[in-house]
C-alpha positions as CSV (number, residue, x, y, z in Angstrom):
1,X,-16.7,-57.4,15.3
2,X,-19.2,-54.4,15.3
3,X,-22.6,-54.9,13.8
4,X,-23.7,-53.4,10.7
5,X,-25.0,-49.9,12.0
6,X,-21.8,-49.5,13.9
7,X,-19.7,-50.3,10.9
8,X,-21.6,-48.2,8.6
9,X,-21.2,-45.2,11.1
10,X,-17.6,-45.9,11.6
11,X,-17.0,-45.8,7.7
12,X,-18.8,-42.6,7.4
13,X,-17.2,-40.9,10.2
14,X,-13.7,-41.7,8.8
15,X,-14.5,-40.7,5.2
16,X,-12.7,-37.7,4.0
17,X,-15.6,-36.6,1.7
18,X,-18.1,-34.3,3.4
19,X,-21.3,-36.5,3.9
20,X,-24.6,-35.1,5.0
21,X,-27.8,-36.8,5.3
22,X,-31.2,-35.0,5.2
23,X,-34.6,-36.0,5.9
24,X,-37.8,-35.5,3.6
25,X,-38.1,-32.0,4.9
26,X,-34.5,-31.1,4.3
27,X,-33.6,-31.2,7.9
28,X,-30.3,-32.6,9.0
29,X,-30.2,-36.3,10.1
30,X,-26.4,-37.0,10.2
31,X,-23.3,-35.2,9.0
32,X,-19.7,-36.9,9.2
33,X,-16.7,-34.9,10.7
34,X,-15.6,-34.0,7.3
35,X,-18.9,-32.1,6.7
36,X,-18.4,-30.6,10.2
37,X,-15.0,-29.2,9.0
38,X,-16.2,-28.0,5.9
39,X,-19.2,-26.1,7.3
40,X,-17.8,-25.2,10.6
41,X,-20.7,-26.5,12.5
42,X,-21.4,-29.3,15.1
43,X,-23.5,-32.3,13.7
44,X,-24.8,-33.1,16.9
45,X,-25.9,-29.6,17.9
46,X,-27.3,-29.0,14.3
47,X,-29.4,-32.1,14.3
48,X,-32.9,-31.5,13.2
49,X,-31.9,-27.9,11.6
50,X,-33.3,-27.0,8.1
51,X,-30.6,-27.2,5.5
52,X,-30.5,-23.2,5.2
53,X,-29.6,-22.9,8.8
54,X,-26.4,-25.0,8.2
55,X,-25.3,-23.1,4.7
56,X,-26.8,-21.3,1.8
57,X,-26.3,-21.6,-1.9
58,X,-29.2,-20.2,-4.0
59,X,-33.1,-20.5,-4.0
60,X,-33.0,-22.8,-7.1
61,X,-30.7,-25.3,-5.0
62,X,-33.6,-25.8,-2.4
63,X,-36.1,-26.3,-5.4
64,X,-33.9,-28.9,-6.7
65,X,-33.5,-30.6,-3.5
66,X,-37.1,-30.8,-3.0
67,X,-37.7,-32.3,-6.5
68,X,-35.1,-34.9,-5.7
69,X,-37.2,-35.7,-2.7
70,X,-40.5,-35.8,-4.6
71,X,-39.0,-37.6,-7.6
72,X,-36.5,-39.9,-6.0
73,X,-34.2,-38.2,-8.7
74,X,-30.4,-38.0,-8.2
75,X,-28.3,-35.0,-9.4
76,X,-25.1,-33.5,-9.4
77,X,-24.2,-29.8,-9.4
78,X,-20.5,-28.5,-10.4
79,X,-18.9,-25.3,-9.0
80,X,-21.7,-24.2,-6.7
81,X,-20.9,-21.3,-4.2
82,X,-21.6,-22.4,-0.9
83,X,-21.5,-19.9,2.0
84,X,-21.4,-21.2,5.6
85,X,-22.9,-19.6,8.7
86,X,-19.4,-18.0,9.3
87,X,-19.7,-16.1,6.2
88,X,-17.1,-18.1,4.5
89,X,-17.8,-18.7,0.8
90,X,-16.3,-21.6,-1.1
91,X,-16.6,-23.4,-4.5
92,X,-17.8,-27.1,-4.4
93,X,-19.3,-29.8,-6.4
94,X,-21.9,-32.0,-4.9
95,X,-24.0,-34.9,-5.6
96,X,-27.4,-35.6,-4.2
97,X,-28.7,-39.2,-3.9
98,X,-32.2,-40.1,-2.9
99,X,-32.1,-43.0,-0.6
100,X,-35.3,-44.8,0.3
101,X,-35.4,-46.1,4.1
102,X,-38.8,-47.7,5.6
103,X,-40.8,-45.8,3.1
104,X,-39.3,-42.4,3.6
105,X,-37.0,-40.6,1.0
106,X,-33.8,-39.0,2.5
107,X,-31.4,-37.3,0.7
108,X,-27.5,-38.0,0.7
109,X,-25.4,-35.3,0.0
110,X,-21.6,-35.7,-1.0
111,X,-19.9,-32.4,-1.1
112,X,-16.3,-31.9,-2.9
113,X,-14.5,-28.7,-2.1
114,X,-13.1,-27.1,-5.2
115,X,-11.2,-24.4,-3.9
116,X,-8.3,-26.5,-2.3
117,X,-7.9,-28.3,-5.7
118,X,-8.0,-24.9,-7.8
119,X,-5.6,-23.3,-5.3
120,X,-3.1,-26.3,-5.4
121,X,-3.2,-26.1,-9.1
122,X,-2.4,-22.3,-9.1
123,X,0.3,-22.9,-6.6
124,X,1.9,-25.6,-8.3
125,X,2.1,-23.2,-11.5
126,X,3.4,-20.5,-9.3
127,X,6.3,-22.6,-7.8
128,X,7.1,-23.8,-11.2
129,X,7.4,-20.3,-12.5
130,X,9.4,-19.4,-9.4
131,X,11.9,-22.4,-10.1
132,X,12.3,-21.5,-13.8
133,X,12.8,-17.8,-12.8
134,X,15.5,-18.8,-10.2
135,X,17.2,-20.8,-12.8
136,X,16.9,-18.0,-15.3
137,X,18.4,-15.3,-12.9
138,X,21.3,-17.4,-11.6
139,X,22.5,-18.0,-15.1
140,X,22.0,-14.5,-15.9
141,X,23.6,-13.4,-12.8
142,X,26.7,-15.6,-13.7
143,X,27.1,-14.1,-17.1
144,X,26.9,-10.6,-15.8
145,X,29.1,-11.0,-12.7
146,X,32.1,-12.3,-14.5
147,X,32.5,-9.3,-16.9
148,X,31.9,-7.0,-14.1
149,X,34.7,-8.4,-12.3
150,X,37.0,-8.1,-15.1
151,X,35.7,-4.5,-15.8
152,X,36.3,-3.4,-12.1
153,X,40.0,-5.1,-12.1
154,X,40.8,-3.3,-15.3
155,X,39.7,-0.1,-13.9
156,X,41.7,-0.4,-10.8
157,X,44.8,-1.2,-12.7
158,X,44.2,1.9,-15.1
159,X,43.9,4.1,-12.1
160,X,47.4,3.2,-11.0
161,X,48.9,4.1,-14.3
162,X,47.1,7.5,-15.1
163,X,49.5,10.4,-15.1
164,X,47.0,12.9,-13.7
165,X,45.1,11.9,-10.4
166,X,42.2,14.1,-11.6
167,X,41.6,11.6,-14.2
168,X,40.8,8.7,-11.5
169,X,37.3,10.2,-11.2
170,X,36.3,8.6,-14.3
171,X,37.8,5.2,-13.2
172,X,36.2,5.6,-9.9
173,X,32.9,6.0,-11.6
174,X,33.5,2.6,-13.5
175,X,34.3,1.0,-10.2
176,X,31.4,2.5,-8.4
177,X,29.0,1.4,-11.2
178,X,30.4,-2.1,-11.4
179,X,29.9,-2.5,-7.6
180,X,26.4,-1.2,-7.7
181,X,25.5,-3.7,-10.6
182,X,27.2,-6.6,-8.5
183,X,25.1,-5.7,-5.5
184,X,22.0,-5.4,-7.6
185,X,22.7,-8.9,-8.9
186,X,23.3,-10.3,-5.5
187,X,20.0,-8.9,-4.4
188,X,18.1,-10.7,-7.2
189,X,19.8,-13.9,-6.4
190,X,18.7,-13.5,-2.7
191,X,20.5,-14.6,0.3
192,X,22.4,-18.0,0.1
193,X,22.2,-18.3,4.0
194,X,20.0,-20.9,5.4
195,X,17.3,-19.6,7.9
196,X,18.4,-19.5,11.5
197,X,15.4,-21.3,12.9
198,X,14.1,-20.8,16.4
199,X,10.8,-21.1,18.1
200,X,9.3,-17.6,17.7
201,X,5.8,-15.8,18.3
202,X,4.7,-14.6,15.1
203,X,3.0,-11.6,16.9
204,X,6.3,-10.5,18.0
205,X,7.3,-10.4,14.3
206,X,4.3,-8.2,13.4
207,X,4.7,-6.0,16.3
208,X,8.3,-5.4,15.1
209,X,7.0,-4.4,11.9
210,X,4.2,-2.2,13.1
211,X,6.8,-0.2,15.1
212,X,8.8,0.3,12.1
213,X,5.7,1.4,9.9
214,X,4.6,3.8,12.6
215,X,8.1,5.6,12.8
216,X,8.4,5.7,8.9
217,X,4.9,6.8,8.5
218,X,4.9,9.2,11.3
219,X,1.6,7.6,12.6
220,X,-0.4,8.9,9.5
221,X,-1.5,5.4,8.4
222,X,-4.1,3.6,10.5
223,X,-2.7,0.0,11.5
224,X,-5.5,-2.5,12.8
225,X,-4.5,-5.6,14.6
226,X,-6.6,-8.6,14.5
227,X,-4.5,-11.4,16.1
228,X,-5.4,-14.8,17.3
229,X,-3.4,-15.1,20.7
230,X,-3.9,-19.0,20.9
231,X,-1.4,-19.5,18.0
232,X,1.6,-21.3,19.4
233,X,5.2,-20.4,18.5
234,X,6.6,-21.2,15.1
235,X,10.1,-22.6,14.0
236,X,11.2,-19.6,12.0
237,X,14.1,-17.0,11.4
238,X,12.7,-14.1,13.2
239,X,14.8,-11.5,11.3
240,X,14.1,-12.9,7.9
241,X,10.3,-13.1,8.6
242,X,10.4,-9.5,9.7
243,X,11.9,-8.6,6.3
244,X,9.3,-10.7,4.5
245,X,6.4,-9.1,6.3
246,X,8.0,-5.5,6.3
247,X,8.3,-5.7,2.4
248,X,4.7,-6.3,1.9
249,X,3.7,-3.7,4.4
250,X,6.0,-1.2,2.8
251,X,4.5,-1.8,-0.5
252,X,1.0,-1.1,1.0
253,X,2.3,2.0,2.4
254,X,3.6,3.2,-0.8
255,X,0.2,2.3,-2.6
256,X,-1.4,4.3,0.2
257,X,0.8,7.3,-0.2
258,X,-0.5,8.0,-3.7
259,X,-3.9,8.6,-2.4
260,X,-5.3,12.1,-2.0
261,X,-5.9,11.8,1.8
262,X,-3.2,9.5,3.5
263,X,-5.3,9.4,6.8
264,X,-7.9,7.2,5.1
265,X,-5.1,4.7,4.7
266,X,-5.7,1.5,6.5
267,X,-3.6,-1.7,6.8
268,X,-4.8,-4.5,8.8
269,X,-2.6,-7.4,10.2
270,X,-4.7,-10.6,10.9
271,X,-3.6,-14.0,12.3
272,X,-5.5,-17.2,12.3
273,X,-5.0,-20.9,12.3
274,X,-6.3,-23.2,9.5
275,X,-6.6,-27.0,9.8
276,X,-5.7,-29.6,7.0
277,X,-4.0,-27.2,4.7
278,X,-2.0,-28.2,1.7
279,X,1.2,-26.5,0.8
280,X,2.9,-27.9,-2.2
281,X,2.4,-31.7,-2.0
282,X,2.4,-31.7,1.8
283,X,-0.9,-31.7,3.8
284,X,-0.5,-29.9,7.2
285,X,-2.6,-30.6,10.1
286,X,-2.3,-27.0,11.3
287,X,-0.8,-23.9,9.6
288,X,-0.4,-20.2,10.6
289,X,-2.2,-17.7,8.4
290,X,-0.9,-14.1,8.3
291,X,-2.9,-11.6,6.2
292,X,-1.8,-8.1,5.4
293,X,-4.8,-6.2,4.1
294,X,-4.8,-2.7,2.9
295,X,-7.5,-0.3,1.4
296,X,-5.2,1.1,-1.4
297,X,-5.8,1.5,-5.1
298,X,-4.9,-2.3,-5.7
299,X,-2.5,-3.9,-7.8
300,X,-2.8,-3.6,-11.7
301,X,-4.4,-6.8,-13.0
302,X,-1.4,-7.1,-15.7
303,X,0.9,-7.1,-12.9
304,X,-0.9,-9.8,-10.5
305,X,0.6,-12.8,-12.5
306,X,4.1,-11.6,-12.5
307,X,4.5,-9.4,-9.2
308,X,6.7,-12.1,-7.5
309,X,9.2,-11.9,-10.4
310,X,12.5,-10.0,-9.8
311,X,12.7,-6.7,-11.5
312,X,8.9,-6.4,-11.6
313,X,7.3,-3.3,-10.2
314,X,4.3,-0.9,-10.4
315,X,6.2,2.1,-9.4
316,X,8.9,4.2,-11.6
317,X,11.0,4.1,-8.7
318,X,10.9,0.6,-7.6
319,X,13.4,-2.1,-7.8
320,X,11.0,-5.0,-8.1
321,X,13.0,-7.1,-5.6
322,X,10.8,-6.7,-2.5
323,X,8.3,-9.3,-3.5
324,X,10.7,-11.6,-4.8
325,X,12.8,-11.7,-1.6
326,X,9.7,-12.1,0.4
327,X,8.7,-15.2,-1.5
328,X,12.1,-16.6,-1.3
329,X,12.0,-16.3,2.5
330,X,8.4,-17.9,2.8
331,X,9.7,-20.7,0.4
332,X,12.7,-21.4,2.6
333,X,10.1,-21.7,5.5
334,X,8.2,-24.3,3.4
335,X,5.6,-22.0,3.4
336,X,3.0,-20.1,0.8
337,X,2.3,-16.7,-0.1
338,X,-0.9,-15.7,-2.0
339,X,-2.3,-12.4,-3.2
340,X,-5.9,-11.4,-3.9
341,X,-6.3,-7.7,-5.1
342,X,-8.8,-5.3,-6.5
343,X,-9.4,-1.7,-6.1
344,X,-9.9,-0.8,-2.6
345,X,-8.6,-4.2,-1.3
346,X,-5.4,-5.9,-1.6
347,X,-4.9,-8.9,0.7
348,X,-1.6,-10.8,1.0
349,X,-1.8,-14.3,2.9
350,X,1.2,-16.1,4.3
351,X,0.9,-19.5,5.4
352,X,3.4,-21.2,7.6
353,X,3.3,-24.8,8.8
354,X,2.7,-25.1,12.5
355,X,2.7,-29.0,12.8
356,X,6.0,-30.9,13.0
357,X,4.6,-33.9,11.3
358,X,3.1,-33.5,7.9
359,X,2.0,-36.1,5.3
360,X,2.1,-36.1,1.4
361,X,-1.1,-35.5,-0.3
């Protein structure tokens, strides 16, 4: 059986809560693997570094930590904005507990990321709305398609009985419009075809999209690639994923087309891997993140909550089906799509599982 020190170290190393121990000078004594992952630093290499060399929060936070050392007074801070050395900012709660050891006051910090919990809550609400919308659209589609079939059939029968062939122009209009509405309803419903999954390089998908964009824009929009070449192949439907990404990029192109100088338009395609990422109720060891970022005017605030719904569009000539189809494709791949937009910056993020084994949260 291990001694007490080894047992304590073993327990700390296996905690999922980020745990940091500082000495009285606010220099690092220890951090567990969960803290290393949160701050993207090595505990061994960072040993002895001042806290602001690990992450920054606010000048007031340093004052509070020094007071905690001087007065041995614990405290908790909610929804603090913590910035790591990589520049990543995240919302966290943290508890500070003074610990007396051999006459010295150490500080034990327990850090709880809030971004993940907030994102999961938002994602669950989004998935619930998506499921409700699907049921509504399917019910509406059934009620529309049945009468359309009757109207089309009646128009065909009427066309056969007309004494003058010139009058068939009117029945042809009825048939064509019935077909157009049926096709629109089918597009709203999305494809019932299951994805044809095969191991595919995500960059092959993105490069195909890039080639289509270059042809459509005649090279007037700047495309920037920022790929992580170490990302392994994913189990995806190549054609469906091309369609999903292309729908987003085309929206970006159309947003940039409204600017006075199209040459200033810029679309960035970025890929990264993320560890321990939760999609729905499943926590994945590794996911592929695909970001599509443009410097257009942004998505109006009143559309950001509903833009994945069918028939919702910010353009007078838009069908409002592109993003709904994209979300359906990503959902079929057990993935997630998110959007963050403000004037001059719109980012769509697609998350696709890379691991074959995932565990419920």
